[in-house]
N, C-alpha and C positions, 0 to 999 in steps of 0.2 A: 493412742488414736492416730498419732502421726505415723507410727510404724505400720498400722493397718492400712492407712492411705497409701503408704509407699508400696506395700504388696499389691494393692489394687492397680496402681500405676504400672508396676513391673509386669503384672499379668496382662494388662491391656497392650503393653509394648510387645510382649511375646506373641500375643494373638495377631498383632499387626505384622510382625516379621513372618509368621507362618503363612498368613494370607498373601503376602507379597511373594512367598517362595513357591506357591502352587504353580504347576505347569499346564493347567488345563487351557486349551486354546480358547480364545475369545469367541470364536464362531466355528461351526463345523468346516473342516478342510474339504475343498471341492476338488475332485480328481477328474482328469480328462476322460470322457466316456467314449471318445472316438479317436484314440491315439494312432498316430502314424509312426511305425517303427522303422528305423533306418539302419540298424545294426542287427546282424544275424550270425549266430554260431551254431554249428552242427556237430553232434557226436554220434558216431555209428558204433553199435554194440553187436552187430551180427545177430545170430540166434541166441539172445541172452538167456531166455528161459527154455530149458530143455523140453518142457512139455507143451510149448507153444510154437507152432511151425511157421512163425513169421520173423522177419528181421525187426529190430528195434532201433529207433532213433531218439535222440533228445534234441530239442530246439531251445535256443536262447534268443530272445528279441529285446532290444532296448530302443528307447526313443533317442532323438538326436542329441549328440554331445555327451552321452553318459559314459561312454567307454573310451579308454585310451589303451591301445595295444602296448604302448611302451611301458605303462605302469601296471598293465594287466589287472586293473581295478576299476570300480565305478568312481568316476571323478566329478560328477555333476548330478543335480536332482533330475528325476524323471521316472518313467515306468518301465519295469523289467519283467517281461513275461517269460515263464519257463514251462515247458512241456517235458516231463521226465521220460515217459514211455509212449512212443508213437509206434503202432504196429503196422508194418507194411508187407505186402506179399513179396516173397523172395525174388520172384522174377523181375520186379520193378527195380531192385537194388543190386542185381548181379554186378553191375559196373563198379559199384563200391566194394563189394565183397572181393572181387578179383582185380582191384585196381593196382596197376604197376607203380613202382617208385616214381615220385614226381608227378602223379596224376593230378591234373588241373580241372577244377569244376567251377563253373559259374552258378550263380543263384538261379538264373533262368533254366539252365540245363537240369539242375536238381529238381526244380518245380515241374519240368516236363516229365521227369521220372516218377514224381509223386502225385501227379494230377488226379484230383478226386476230392470227395468229401470225407471228412473225418469227424466222428462224433464221440462224445464222452462214453466210456464203457462203464461197466460196474466196477466196484471197488475190488481191491486185492481179495481173491478167494471167491468172488462172485462167478456165476456160470459163464457170463459174457466177458469176463476180464481177459484181455488179450485177443479179442476178435480182430479180424483184418479191418483196416481202415477205422481204427479207434485210437483214442488216447486215454491214459489212465487219469481219472479225476484226482484232485487234491484231497488228501485225508491225513489225519493224525493217526499214526500207526504205533502201537505199543508192543514191545517185546520185553517180557519180564518187567524190570524196573526202568527200562529205557523208553524214551518217547521220541519219535521221528516224524518230520513232515515229509511226505512223499506225494508223488503225482504232480499234476499241474497247479501252478500258483502264480500270482502276480505280486511283485513287490513295488511299493511306492517309496522311492528314495527321496528324502527332503534334505535341504541344506542343514536344517536342525534335525539331527537324528531322532529327536524325541517325537517328531511328527511322522516319521517313516512308519509304514504299515505293511503287513503281508496279508493277502487274502487267498483262500483256496479256490481253485476253479472247480465248481461242483457240477457243471452241465454245459450244454451247448455244442457247438461244432465249429470247424473252420474248413474253408474250401481253398484248395490249391489249384492254380492254373499257371500257365507259362508266364503270365503277367505279375504273379505275386500270390499273396495269401490274404484272404479276408476272414476275420474272426468274428463270430457271434457267440459270445460265451458269457457265462454268469458265475458270479462268485457266492461264497457263503454270505449270507446277509441280503442276497437279492440284488447285488450290484451288477448291472449289465455292461458289457464292453463290446463295442462294435468297432474294432480296430482294423488296421491293414499293414501289410508290408509289400511295397512295390518292388518288382524285379529292377535291379540297377545294372544288370549285365556285369556284375563285378565278381571277381574271383573270391570264392569262400574256402576257408580251410576246414576240412572235415577231420575231426579228431577220431582216431580209431582206438577203441577201449574195450577191455573185457571187464572193467570194474566201474562202479559208479563214481562220478566226480567227487 
């Protein structure tokens, strides 16, 4: 009898330990729906797709304090917005395609070149994928036994990595003007983001690449 009671006590103790070890948040985590991004990075791919007659850019935006150029890594919690394929008419970006060594570009000058509205296109393989003034939406892309996340997405970086999350950008648009960019986009799960990046008249480094990051 004593032995049986000991097993019951041990079982209750184990259940207690397991319940203490769960990592479910006590309440839903709330993200900023109107973020203001203060860091921007641009990558220029030229005419990346042979069958699409437009130049391709990728954009990275981060909220204040997330990025440290010295460490080249995310160093603080915040929101990280990424557009992998943005399709732009060639004549808009000839200055980048033919840029001499040491070419300096400010965010405002780039925005003047890109001015206009950009909407989500169809997925890879869709008839309207790669249309001018569009960006590729986020999707899970499978090749044989490999799975990749491609297209636009937003990452929520938290101090505790367990609470970090990634959402695919599935629709919406953004508008570029000399004063900055305004985002009106939606993620999988129906989460809406109305954010912005204001022109800071700062120099931006454009990375030239023929391969994906």
